[in-house]
FIVORO-937010 format. One record per residue (C-alpha): residue in three letters; x, y, z; residue number from 1. Coordinates in pm, 1 decimal. Example, Ala and Ser with C-alpha at 12.3 -4.5 7.8 and 13.67 -1.06 7.14 Angstrom:
! FIVORO-937010
('ala'; (1230.0; -450.0; 780.0); 1) ('ser'; (1367.0; -106.0; 714.0); 2) 
This chain:
! FIVORO-937010
('met'; (8486.8; -9698.3; -11045.6); 1) ('lys'; (8584.8; -10021.8; -10874.1); 2) ('asn'; (8343.5; -10313.7; -10910.4); 3) ('gln'; (8163.9; -10335.4; -10574.6); 4) ('asn'; (8086.8; -10708.6; -10598.1); 5) ('ile'; (8284.3; -10891.4; -10331.2); 6) ('thr'; (8353.3; -11254.9; -10249.0); 7) ('ala'; (8515.1; -11372.6; -9926.5); 8) ('ile'; (8747.9; -11672.3; -9918.2); 9) ('ile'; (8782.8; -11829.8; -9572.7); 10) ('leu'; (9093.7; -12038.8; -9513.4); 11) ('ala'; (8989.0; -12340.3; -9303.5); 12) ('ala'; (9196.4; -12629.7; -9437.2); 13) ('gly'; (9467.1; -12652.1; -9172.2); 14) ('gln'; (9500.4; -12908.8; -8898.5); 15) ('gly'; (9610.5; -12666.6; -8627.6); 16) ('thr'; (9891.4; -12878.3; -8484.1); 17) ('arg'; (9949.5; -12645.8; -8190.0); 18) ('met'; (9599.3; -12724.4; -8065.6); 19) ('lys'; (9715.0; -13083.7; -8016.9); 20) ('ser'; (9378.5; -13215.6; -8125.6); 21) ('ser'; (9237.8; -13467.2; -8371.0); 22) ('gln'; (8956.5; -13220.2; -8445.2); 23) ('pro'; (8990.0; -12953.1; -8717.5); 24) ('lys'; (9093.7; -12626.1; -8555.9); 25) ('val'; (8805.0; -12422.7; -8695.6); 26) ('leu'; (8554.3; -12663.0; -8536.6); 27) ('his'; (8675.4; -12608.5; -8181.8); 28) ('gln'; (8382.6; -12465.2; -7991.1); 29) ('ile'; (8329.1; -12123.2; -7841.0); 30) ('leu'; (8015.2; -12127.0; -7627.8); 31) ('gly'; (7851.1; -12405.5; -7823.1); 32) ('arg'; (7943.5; -12300.4; -8178.6); 33) ('pro'; (8244.4; -12371.8; -8401.3); 34) ('met'; (8483.1; -12077.4; -8394.4); 35) ('ile'; (8445.4; -12026.1; -8770.0); 36) ('ala'; (8070.2; -11966.3; -8729.7); 37) ('tyr'; (8135.4; -11634.2; -8555.6); 38) ('leu'; (8342.6; -11513.0; -8850.4); 39) ('leu'; (8069.4; -11615.4; -9094.4); 40) ('asp'; (7810.2; -11421.4; -8892.0); 41) ('thr'; (8029.2; -11111.9; -8887.1); 42) ('leu'; (8088.3; -11123.9; -9261.1); 43) ('arg'; (7717.6; -11135.5; -9334.4); 44) ('glu'; (7649.2; -10853.1; -9089.6); 45) ('ala'; (7914.9; -10651.6; -9275.6); 46) ('gly'; (7736.0; -10710.1; -9605.1); 47) ('val'; (7959.0; -10986.9; -9742.5); 48) ('ser'; (7728.2; -11275.3; -9828.8); 49) ('asp'; (7914.8; -11457.5; -10108.1); 50) ('ile'; (8152.0; -11686.0; -9918.1); 51) ('val'; (8384.8; -11966.3; -10024.7); 52) ('val'; (8536.4; -12187.9; -9753.9); 53) ('val'; (8859.2; -12375.6; -9826.5); 54) ('val'; (8862.5; -12708.3; -9641.2); 55) ('gly'; (9123.1; -12982.4; -9625.3); 56) ('his'; (9197.7; -13157.4; -9296.9); 57) ('gln'; (8882.2; -13357.0; -9212.1); 58) ('ala'; (8700.7; -13170.3; -9487.4); 59) ('glu'; (8378.3; -13367.9; -9449.5); 60) ('ala'; (8354.6; -13284.9; -9079.4); 61) ('val'; (8385.9; -12913.6; -9152.6); 62) ('lys'; (8126.5; -12934.5; -9429.7); 63) ('glu'; (7885.0; -13119.5; -9202.3); 64) ('ala'; (7925.8; -12866.1; -8921.5); 65) ('leu'; (7847.6; -12579.0; -9161.4); 66) ('lys'; (7584.6; -12752.3; -9372.0); 67) ('asp'; (7311.9; -12507.5; -9272.7); 68) ('cys'; (7515.4; -12205.8; -9381.4); 69) ('glu'; (7491.0; -12067.6; -9733.0); 70) ('leu'; (7847.1; -12142.2; -9843.9); 71) ('arg'; (8048.2; -12297.0; -10121.5); 72) ('phe'; (8327.3; -12537.0; -10030.8); 73) ('val'; (8649.9; -12619.3; -10212.5); 74) ('val'; (8895.8; -12884.9; -10099.6); 75) ('gln'; (9267.8; -12810.2; -10068.6); 76) ('glu'; (9458.0; -13137.5; -10080.0); 77) ('pro'; (9745.7; -13139.5; -10004.0); 78) ('gln'; (9775.6; -12820.2; -9798.9); 79) ('leu'; (10065.3; -12624.9; -9949.2); 80) ('gly'; (10019.8; -12285.3; -9788.5); 81) ('thr'; (9788.3; -11986.2; -9801.0); 82) ('gly'; (9867.4; -11898.2; -10161.6); 83) ('his'; (9788.7; -12250.8; -10270.7); 84) ('ala'; (9459.0; -12238.1; -10078.8); 85) ('val'; (9349.4; -11926.5; -10266.2); 86) ('gln'; (9460.8; -12082.4; -10596.3); 87) ('val'; (9227.5; -12373.6; -10521.9); 88) ('ala'; (8943.0; -12137.7; -10427.4); 89) ('met'; (8954.8; -11900.5; -10725.0); 90) ('pro'; (8754.3; -12121.0; -10965.8); 91) ('ala'; (8463.2; -12088.5; -10719.2); 92) ('val'; (8478.3; -11707.2; -10724.0); 93) ('pro'; (8224.3; -11562.1; -10968.6); 94) ('asp'; (8353.4; -11368.1; -11270.5); 95) ('glu'; (8163.0; -11056.9; -11165.4); 96) ('ala'; (8352.4; -11026.7; -10835.2); 97) ('gly'; (8561.1; -10709.6; -10834.3); 98) ('thr'; (8711.8; -10764.6; -10490.1); 99) ('val'; (8820.3; -11082.0; -10315.1); 100) ('met'; (8855.8; -11070.6; -9938.6); 101) ('val'; (9068.5; -11341.6; -9777.2); 102) ('leu'; (9026.7; -11420.4; -9406.9); 103) ('cys'; (9145.5; -11693.2; -9171.3); 104) ('gly'; (8883.4; -11925.8; -9024.6); 105) ('asp'; (9063.0; -11931.2; -8690.0); 106) ('ala'; (9003.1; -11557.9; -8624.0); 107) ('pro'; (8646.9; -11556.7; -8487.6); 108) ('leu'; (8663.8; -11226.6; -8298.6); 109) ('ile'; (8717.0; -10989.9; -8591.2); 110) ('ser'; (8448.9; -10721.1; -8581.2); 111) ('gly'; (8222.8; -10594.4; -8853.4); 112) ('glu'; (8387.1; -10254.9; -8807.8); 113) ('ser'; (8730.7; -10402.4; -8885.0); 114) ('ile'; (8599.6; -10577.0; -9196.4); 115) ('ala'; (8425.6; -10260.6; -9314.2); 116) ('ala'; (8736.7; -10048.2; -9255.1); 117) ('leu'; (8955.2; -10286.8; -9454.0); 118) ('arg'; (8709.3; -10293.5; -9740.1); 119) ('gln'; (8662.9; -9915.9; -9735.7); 120) ('leu'; (9037.3; -9845.8; -9756.2); 121) ('his'; (9074.1; -10095.0; -10039.3); 122) ('asp'; (8788.4; -9943.5; -10238.9); 123) ('lys'; (8904.1; -9585.8; -10179.0); 124) ('ser'; (9271.8; -9645.4; -10260.6); 125) ('gly'; (9225.3; -9859.5; -10571.3); 126) ('ala'; (9512.7; -10078.1; -10447.3); 127) ('ala'; (9587.2; -10421.7; -10586.0); 128) ('val'; (9639.1; -10550.9; -10230.3); 129) ('thr'; (9519.7; -10413.4; -9898.4); 130) ('val'; (9639.9; -10597.7; -9591.0); 131) ('gln'; (9517.6; -10570.7; -9234.4); 132) ('thr'; (9796.1; -10534.1; -8978.9); 133) ('ile'; (9835.7; -10480.7; -8605.6); 134) ('glu'; (10120.9; -10375.1; -8380.0); 135) ('leu'; (10238.9; -10607.4; -8103.2); 136) ('pro'; (10512.3; -10575.0; -7840.3); 137) ('asn'; (10638.7; -10914.5; -7957.4); 138) ('gly'; (10563.5; -11045.8; -8306.4); 139) ('ala'; (10612.4; -11409.0; -8195.6); 140) ('his'; (10541.1; -11652.2; -8482.0); 141) ('tyr'; (10351.1; -11400.0; -8697.7); 142) ('gly'; (10460.5; -11260.1; -9033.6); 143) ('arg'; (10637.0; -10920.0; -9011.9); 144) ('val'; (10531.3; -10623.3; -9226.0); 145) ('val'; (10835.8; -10465.3; -9392.2); 146) ('arg'; (10803.5; -10103.5; -9507.7); 147) ('asp'; (11028.6; -9903.0; -9739.1); 148) ('glu'; (11184.7; -9564.1; -9668.7); 149) ('ala'; (10862.7; -9391.6; -9774.8); 150) ('gly'; (10663.8; -9595.2; -9526.7); 151) ('gln'; (10490.5; -9803.9; -9794.3); 152) ('val'; (10448.3; -10177.5; -9752.5); 153) ('ala'; (10736.6; -10349.0; -9927.9); 154) ('gly'; (10659.9; -10705.0; -9821.1); 155) ('ile'; (10569.1; -10950.3; -9547.5); 156) ('val'; (10827.1; -11197.4; -9424.9); 157) ('gln'; (10742.3; -11515.0; -9237.2); 158) ('ala'; (10891.6; -11557.8; -8890.5); 159) ('lys'; (11005.1; -11912.1; -8973.2); 160) ('asp'; (11194.7; -11778.9; -9274.7); 161) ('ser'; (11368.4; -11509.1; -9068.3); 162) ('his'; (11534.4; -11697.1; -8786.2); 163) ('asp'; (11874.7; -11552.0; -8887.0); 164) ('arg'; (11744.1; -11193.1; -8929.1); 165) ('pro'; (11702.3; -11030.2; -8587.5); 166) ('asp'; (11632.1; -10697.0; -8757.3); 167) ('leu'; (11321.6; -10844.6; -8918.4); 168) ('leu'; (11212.9; -11029.9; -8605.5); 169) ('ala'; (11231.2; -10699.1; -8414.1); 170) ('ile'; (10951.9; -10549.8; -8628.6); 171) ('arg'; (10635.7; -10493.0; -8424.5); 172) ('glu'; (10387.3; -10460.6; -8711.0); 173) ('ile'; (10250.9; -10800.0; -8806.2); 174) ('asn'; (10014.6; -10944.7; -9064.1); 175) ('thr'; (9677.4; -11067.2; -8935.4); 176) ('gly'; (9607.3; -11277.1; -9245.8); 177) ('ala'; (9314.5; -11062.2; -9360.9); 178) ('tyr'; (9335.1; -10907.3; -9708.6); 179) ('cys'; (9138.0; -10740.9; -9984.5); 180) ('phe'; (9255.7; -10805.0; -10341.8); 181) ('asp'; (9160.2; -10660.7; -10673.8); 182) ('ala'; (9013.0; -10972.0; -10832.2); 183) ('ala'; (9180.3; -10926.2; -11173.0); 184) ('phe'; (9520.3; -10874.5; -11012.3); 185) ('leu'; (9465.5; -11177.6; -10786.7); 186) ('val'; (9401.4; -11402.6; -11086.0); 187) ('tyr'; (9723.8; -11276.3; -11246.2); 188) ('gly'; (9937.5; -11280.4; -10932.6); 189) ('leu'; (9843.5; -11630.7; -10820.6); 190) ('lys'; (10007.2; -11765.3; -11136.2); 191) ('lys'; (10335.4; -11593.5; -11045.1); 192) ('ile'; (10382.1; -11698.2; -10682.2); 193) ('pro'; (10694.1; -11912.3; -10630.6); 194) ('lys'; (10733.1; -12187.1; -10374.0); 195) ('ser'; (10923.1; -12103.9; -10057.6); 196) ('pro'; (11277.6; -12246.0; -10079.6); 197) ('val'; (11259.4; -12315.0; -9704.0); 198) ('thr'; (10919.2; -12482.2; -9662.5); 199) ('gly'; (10807.1; -12556.0; -10017.6); 200) ('glu'; (10482.2; -12372.6; -9945.4); 201) ('ile'; (10314.0; -12104.6; -10157.0); 202) ('tyr'; (10268.8; -11786.8; -9952.2); 203) ('leu'; (9986.3; -11545.2; -10024.0); 204) ('thr'; (10208.6; -11266.5; -9889.6); 205) ('asp'; (10430.7; -11294.1; -10199.1); 206) ('leu'; (10155.3; -11115.9; -10389.8); 207) ('ile'; (10276.3; -10793.1; -10228.8); 208) ('his'; (10612.4; -10825.1; -10407.9); 209) ('ile'; (10435.2; -10909.6; -10731.5); 210) ('ala'; (10206.5; -10607.1; -10702.0); 211) ('arg'; (10497.0; -10372.5; -10644.7); 212) ('glu'; (10685.3; -10519.9; -10939.7); 213) ('gln'; (10379.8; -10442.0; -11151.9); 214) ('gly'; (10365.4; -10087.9; -11020.9); 215) ('arg'; (10034.6; -10156.1; -10844.1); 216) ('gly'; (9941.1; -10004.5; -10511.3); 217) ('val'; (9975.7; -10190.2; -10181.4); 218) ('glu'; (9800.1; -10054.7; -9872.1); 219) ('ala'; (9808.0; -10161.0; -9507.4); 220) ('leu'; (9547.7; -10079.2; -9245.7); 221) ('ile'; (9682.9; -10085.2; -8890.3); 222) ('asp'; (9381.6; -10190.1; -8686.5); 223) ('pro'; (9386.6; -10090.6; -8316.6); 224) ('asp'; (9166.8; -10384.3; -8211.4); 225) ('trp'; (9464.2; -10619.9; -8199.5); 226) ('glu'; (9326.6; -10861.9; -7939.3); 227) ('ala'; (9028.6; -10945.9; -8162.1); 228) ('leu'; (9235.9; -11000.1; -8475.4); 229) ('leu'; (9484.0; -11264.6; -8365.8); 230) ('gly'; (9412.9; -11618.3; -8480.6); 231) ('ile'; (9357.5; -11898.2; -8231.5); 232) ('asn'; (9650.9; -12136.5; -8227.2); 233) ('ser'; (9639.2; -12294.3; -7881.5); 234) ('arg'; (9399.1; -12406.4; -7610.8); 235) ('ala'; (9496.9; -12103.6; -7404.3); 236) ('glu'; (9406.8; -11869.4; -7691.0); 237) ('leu'; (9077.9; -12057.6; -7737.2); 238) ('ala'; (8997.9; -12001.6; -7370.0); 239) ('gly'; (9079.1; -11632.5; -7407.7); 240) ('ala'; (8849.7; -11602.0; -7710.1); 241) ('thr'; (8572.8; -11776.8; -7518.5); 242) ('gln'; (8601.6; -11521.6; -7239.4); 243) ('thr'; (8577.4; -11238.1; -7491.2); 244) ('val'; (8267.3; -11381.7; -7658.7); 245) ('lys'; (8111.8; -11453.4; -7319.5); 246) ('arg'; (8159.8; -11093.3; -7209.5); 247) ('arg'; (8007.0; -10958.7; -7531.2); 248) ('ile'; (7699.4; -11182.0; -7496.7); 249) ('asn'; (7652.1; -11108.2; -7127.9); 250) ('val'; (7680.7; -10732.3; -7175.3); 251) ('arg'; (7417.6; -10749.8; -7450.2); 252) ('his'; (7171.9; -10926.6; -7216.8); 253) ('met'; (7238.7; -10688.1; -6928.9); 254) ('asp'; (7181.5; -10393.2; -7163.9); 255) ('gln'; (6840.5; -10546.9; -7242.4); 256) ('gly'; (6731.0; -10561.1; -6878.3); 257) ('val'; (6861.5; -10895.1; -6752.2); 258) ('thr'; (7036.5; -10914.0; -6414.9); 259) ('leu'; (7346.9; -11133.8; -6405.2); 260) ('met'; (7464.3; -11166.1; -6046.4); 261) ('asp'; (7818.4; -11252.2; -6157.7); 262) ('pro'; (7873.7; -11213.9; -6534.6); 263) ('glu'; (8222.8; -11360.9; -6520.0); 264) ('val'; (8084.2; -11703.5; -6428.7); 265) ('thr'; (7762.5; -11700.2; -6632.3); 266) ('tyr'; (7773.6; -11888.8; -6963.6); 267) ('ile'; (7513.0; -11790.1; -7221.4); 268) ('glu'; (7538.6; -11913.4; -7579.4); 269) ('ser'; (7476.8; -11696.8; -7886.4); 270) ('phe'; (7120.3; -11799.0; -7973.3); 271) ('val'; (6974.8; -11777.1; -7619.9); 272) ('thr'; (6709.4; -11510.7; -7559.4); 273) ('ile'; (6616.6; -11378.6; -7214.2); 274) ('gly'; (6330.0; -11152.8; -7107.2); 275) ('lys'; (6370.7; -10838.4; -6898.1); 276) ('asp'; (6382.2; -10847.4; -6518.0); 277) ('thr'; (6502.7; -11207.9; -6516.2); 278) ('val'; (6772.4; -11269.4; -6254.5); 279) ('ile'; (7048.3; -11522.7; -6316.9); 280) ('tyr'; (7279.6; -11642.7; -6042.4); 281) ('pro'; (7643.7; -11758.8; -6083.1); 282) ('asn'; (7755.2; -12073.6; -6265.0); 283) ('val'; (7446.9; -12094.7; -6485.9); 284) ('tyr'; (7478.1; -12246.3; -6834.9); 285) ('leu'; (7217.3; -12145.8; -7093.3); 286) ('gln'; (7275.7; -12335.4; -7415.7); 287) ('gly'; (7141.8; -12389.0; -7765.1); 288) ('lys'; (6821.3; -12207.7; -7863.0); 289) ('thr'; (6693.6; -12165.9; -7508.7); 290) ('val'; (6428.1; -11898.8; -7451.8); 291) ('ile'; (6382.3; -11753.0; -7103.2); 292) ('gly'; (6079.9; -11533.7; -7034.2); 293) ('glu'; (6044.9; -11221.6; -6822.0); 294) ('asn'; (6079.1; -11203.5; -6444.1); 295) ('cys'; (6230.7; -11550.2; -6409.6); 296) ('arg'; (6479.5; -11648.1; -6144.0); 297) ('ile'; (6754.0; -11898.0; -6225.8); 298) ('glu'; (6957.6; -11995.4; -5923.0); 299) ('ala'; (7319.0; -12108.4; -5916.9); 300) ('ser'; (7460.6; -12413.7; -6095.8); 301) ('val'; (7165.9; -12461.9; -6332.1); 302) ('lys'; (7203.8; -12593.3; -6687.8); 303) ('ile'; (6929.3; -12528.3; -6945.0); 304) ('val'; (6960.2; -12657.7; -7302.2); 305) ('asp'; (6726.7; -12595.6; -7599.0); 306) ('ser'; (6430.1; -12525.7; -7373.1); 307) ('ile'; (6153.6; -12267.3; -7336.7); 308) ('leu'; (6074.7; -12111.6; -7000.9); 309) ('glu'; (5774.1; -11879.4; -6994.4); 310) ('asn'; (5737.6; -11582.3; -6758.7); 311) ('asp'; (5778.2; -11597.3; -6379.2); 312) ('val'; (5952.8; -11935.7; -6371.0); 313) ('tyr'; (6167.6; -12011.3; -6067.3); 314) ('val'; (6446.4; -12265.7; -6117.2); 315) ('lys'; (6622.3; -12349.8; -5794.8); 316) ('met'; (6982.4; -12451.0; -5748.1); 317) ('gly'; (7134.8; -12751.8; -5923.2); 318) ('cys'; (6866.2; -12827.1; -6185.0); 319) ('val'; (6920.0; -12957.2; -6538.9); 320) ('ile'; (6658.4; -12884.6; -6808.5); 321) ('thr'; (6695.8; -13020.6; -7162.9); 322) ('gln'; (6465.2; -12982.3; -7463.8); 323) ('ser'; (6165.7; -12907.3; -7245.6); 324) ('arg'; (5891.8; -12648.2; -7204.6); 325) ('val'; (5809.4; -12482.5; -6874.5); 326) ('gly'; (5492.1; -12279.7; -6828.1); 327) ('val'; (5410.8; -11957.9; -6646.8); 328) ('gly'; (5477.8; -11955.7; -6274.4); 329) ('val'; (5634.2; -12302.3; -6255.1); 330) ('asp'; (5891.9; -12365.8; -5984.0); 331) ('ile'; (6151.3; -12640.0; -6016.9); 332) ('gly'; (6405.9; -12792.2; -5783.2); 333) ('pro'; (6641.9; -12781.0; -5618.6); 334) ('cys'; (6828.2; -13062.4; -5797.0); 335) ('ala'; (6548.8; -13157.2; -6037.7); 336) ('his'; (6604.4; -13300.9; -6385.4); 337) ('leu'; (6378.7; -13230.8; -6683.6); 338) ('arg'; (6482.0; -13462.3; -6964.5); 339) ('pro'; (6379.1; -13413.2; -7329.7); 340) ('leu'; (6013.2; -13353.3; -7416.2); 341) ('ser'; (5903.4; -13263.9; -7067.1); 342) ('asp'; (5611.0; -13018.9; -7067.9); 343) ('leu'; (5526.2; -12849.2; -6740.6); 344) ('arg'; (5211.9; -12636.4; -6762.2); 345) ('lys'; (5116.3; -12326.9; -6562.8); 346) ('gly'; (5179.6; -12336.8; -6188.7); 347) ('val'; (5336.9; -12683.1; -6172.5); 348) ('his'; (5570.9; -12756.7; -5882.5); 349) ('val'; (5852.4; -13007.4; -5933.3); 350) ('gly'; (6066.9; -13040.4; -5623.0); 351) ('asn'; (6400.0; -13174.6; -5514.7); 352) ('phe'; (6535.3; -13486.3; -5685.2); 353) ('val'; (6239.5; -13520.1; -5920.1); 354) ('glu'; (6306.5; -13645.8; -6272.6); 355) ('val'; (6062.5; -13591.7; -6559.1); 356) ('lys'; (6100.8; -13739.7; -6908.2); 357) ('lys'; (5871.3; -13706.2; -7212.1); 358) ('ser'; (5574.3; -13622.0; -6990.9); 359) ('val'; (5303.3; -13359.2; -6966.1); 360) ('leu'; (5230.3; -13222.7; -6619.7); 361) ('his'; (4911.3; -13021.3; -6650.3); 362) ('glu'; (4827.4; -12704.3; -6459.7); 363) ('gly'; (4890.4; -12713.5; -6087.7); 364) ('val'; (5045.4; -13060.5; -6064.2); 365) ('lys'; (5273.1; -13108.5; -5762.5); 366) ('ala'; (5553.6; -13362.4; -5745.0); 367) ('gly'; (5757.1; -13249.4; -5450.4); 368) ('his'; (6021.7; -13510.0; -5377.6); 369) ('leu'; (6222.0; -13805.4; -5509.1); 370) ('thr'; (5996.1; -13895.2; -5800.5); 371) ('tyr'; (6034.7; -14023.9; -6157.7); 372) ('leu'; (5767.6; -13942.9; -6415.2); 373) ('gly'; (5844.2; -14086.6; -6757.0); 374) ('asp'; (5610.3; -14120.7; -7058.6); 375) ('ala'; (5328.8; -13987.0; -6844.1); 376) ('asp'; (5031.9; -13754.3; -6877.9); 377) ('val'; (4944.9; -13615.5; -6536.4); 378) ('gly'; (4610.8; -13433.9; -6499.5); 379) ('ala'; (4565.6; -13087.1; -6356.4); 380) ('gly'; (4576.9; -13052.3; -5979.4); 381) ('thr'; (4719.8; -13398.9; -5917.2); 382) ('asn'; (4950.6; -13449.4; -5621.1); 383) ('val'; (5230.1; -13704.6; -5666.5); 384) ('gly'; (5378.9; -13829.6; -5340.4); 385) ('ala'; (5745.2; -13877.1; -5258.0); 386) ('gly'; (5914.1; -14184.6; -5400.7); 387) ('thr'; (5659.3; -14236.9; -5679.7); 388) ('ile'; (5784.5; -14382.6; -6007.9); 389) ('thr'; (5624.1; -14464.0; -6340.6); 390) ('cys'; (5757.7; -14801.5; -6448.4); 391) ('asn'; (5750.2; -14714.0; -6818.7); 392) ('tyr'; (6003.4; -14958.8; -6966.3); 393) ('asp'; (5949.3; -15334.7; -6989.0); 394) ('gly'; (6294.0; -15411.7; -7124.4); 395) ('glu'; (6188.4; -15374.4; -7487.4); 396) ('lys'; (5932.5; -15094.0; -7520.2); 397) ('lys'; (5825.5; -14777.7; -7343.4); 398) ('his'; (5465.3; -14755.2; -7220.1); 399) ('ala'; (5245.5; -14464.9; -7112.9); 400) ('thr'; (5096.9; -14379.2; -6774.5); 401) ('val'; (4785.1; -14160.3; -6769.4); 402) ('ile'; (4671.6; -13991.3; -6448.8); 403) ('gly'; (4343.7; -13797.0; -6444.5); 404) ('glu'; (4272.2; -13457.4; -6291.5); 405) ('gly'; (4276.9; -13415.5; -5916.9); 406) ('ala'; (4421.4; -13758.3; -5840.1); 407) ('phe'; (4631.8; -13826.3; -5531.8); 408) ('ile'; (4926.9; -14064.3; -5566.0); 409) ('gly'; (5051.5; -14180.8; -5227.5); 410) ('ser'; (5417.9; -14194.9; -5142.1); 411) ('asn'; (5637.0; -14479.1; -5264.8); 412) ('thr'; (5393.3; -14584.3; -5538.2); 413) ('ala'; (5501.1; -14778.5; -5848.0); 414) ('leu'; (5272.5; -14722.1; -6148.0); 415) ('val'; (5346.3; -15011.0; -6383.8); 416) ('ala'; (5266.9; -14895.0; -6736.3); 417) ('pro'; (5059.8; -14913.9; -6940.2); 418) ('val'; (4816.6; -14801.5; -6675.0); 419) ('thr'; (4550.3; -14534.2; -6620.9); 420) ('val'; (4453.9; -14371.0; -6291.6); 421) ('gly'; (4118.4; -14198.6; -6322.0); 422) ('ala'; (4029.9; -13843.1; -6226.0); 423) ('gly'; (3997.1; -13796.7; -5850.3); 424) ('ala'; (4133.4; -14143.4; -5776.8); 425) ('tyr'; (4344.8; -14206.9; -5468.3); 426) ('ile'; (4641.6; -14446.4; -5458.4); 427) ('gly'; (4746.5; -14577.6; -5121.1); 428) ('ala'; (5106.2; -14528.3; -5019.4); 429) ('gly'; (5341.2; -14814.3; -5097.9); 430) ('ser'; (5125.7; -14957.6; -5376.5); 431) ('ala'; (5238.3; -15128.6; -5695.1); 432) ('ile'; (4958.8; -15043.1; -5940.2); 433) ('thr'; (4941.5; -15280.0; -6236.9); 434) ('lys'; (4576.0; -15233.8; -6333.5); 435) ('asp'; (4367.2; -14929.2; -6416.4); 436) ('val'; (4208.7; -14742.7; -6123.8); 437) ('pro'; (3862.3; -14601.0; -6207.4); 438) ('pro'; (3784.7; -14233.6; -6141.5); 439) ('gly'; (3720.1; -14151.5; -5777.7); 440) ('lys'; (3823.4; -14495.9; -5649.0); 441) ('leu'; (4092.3; -14594.8; -5400.6); 442) ('gly'; (4360.6; -14814.9; -5548.5); 443) ('ile'; (4582.6; -15005.0; -5311.7); 444) ('ser'; (4812.6; -15297.9; -5372.5); 445) ('arg'; (5042.2; -15411.6; -5097.7); 446) ('ala'; (5097.1; -15713.4; -4875.6); 447) ('arg'; (4915.9; -15737.3; -4540.1); 448) ('gln'; (5138.0; -15617.5; -4258.3); 449) ('val'; (5249.1; -15887.5; -4018.0); 450) ('asn'; (5422.7; -15813.0; -3686.9); 451) ('leu'; (5643.2; -16095.5; -3560.9); 452) ('glu'; (5858.9; -16145.9; -3259.0); 453) ('arg'; (6205.1; -16006.4; -3327.1); 454) ('arg'; (6497.9; -16235.4; -3261.0); 455) ('leu'; (6778.8; -16046.4; -3088.5); 456) ('ala'; (7120.1; -16139.6; -3220.3); 457) ('gly'; (7374.7; -16241.7; -2957.5); 458) ('lys'; (7116.9; -16283.8; -2680.1); 459) ('lys'; (6932.8; -16587.1; -2553.8); 460) ('gln'; (6559.4; -16580.9; -2587.5); 461) ('gly'; (6368.2; -16534.9; -2265.4); 462) ('lys'; (6634.8; -16318.2; -2100.6); 463) 
């Protein structure tokens, strides 16, 4: 019986020149995650947990991006083709591995079902090589699968090596770049692969010829899910993959009781969770590890990043919320901005053009209009008038403003930190408060109003 231990080798060393980017291809993002991360998730879901990633171009950047994943890395330098990449990776494959699966890091949409089917055929057939293929109307730049008269796989030829062979270029069955190998055969065959006389590269596909020469079996699985199996080689293909991932995520949330008013223009990243009966309007971006509670309403053109919204929160149009916590029944906006470490407790109201940063607004606080609250602790039931700002930065350090429960801050007030306004205190409109205001007192600081005769430009006085 075939050894069931399996190791996956992910090819992620290439530059991806057709992307026209200085960034490694596998690090291009799909809804907030590197494309390779989706493949790694799928492998683990399919029961393949021992993974070796071959890196090369900007190797350190790829390692850093995947540092939290349980992986082993090997460096391919220089990059001399897929066969060379696997040669470099084999010393990292444990001796007890009976099967080695090879996948491309730029194919993030492959499903667990496709991986399982490939592995199942390989295990059942006892083949030395099992290759995943698809059929396309036009094979474009992909390697063609050549079959013999009996219909068995005889080899795979590269499109760039076949420019003078229209019969080969007319073949519709192409290689996806996903394989299962018998580990013992792979060790043997990698020593026999020649360099391409055209490119000087070492092609993994040459192992098919070597297997047949040895009388070993070669199998091919034609997978019907062709759109999910093509690698990403251009910005247009990246955009297409993003749309596919977006649809999958959005359908999952709708199946769990979330209403998306227009799923085609709603962007929800992989790790976001949303409670049932929440309604999300168009052009909303939910990013990072955001958690949305039940029965929330998120209006159009809202962006929420790495934040927690409890139940019954209402976020009006045009708001941005980052690394913040929003309590039960809070309403925000329109056009409000919660910057990192904002904490809005139950029933808080933050209105239009209000900005909050690193502040706690306790239960029932109201800040309705045109206000900035930074490095502040605002007591329950306080009302903050329009145009109020906490002057928290002196040019070198940030300072705290503390406002007690039930205070009233008049419009157009400047609270110059560090400063404390006591519980139940009242601040007169237009004040610049530089000293503490005791509980229950009225604080007011403004120049005495003077009314003078107004000189009319262009007219003589007395007329």
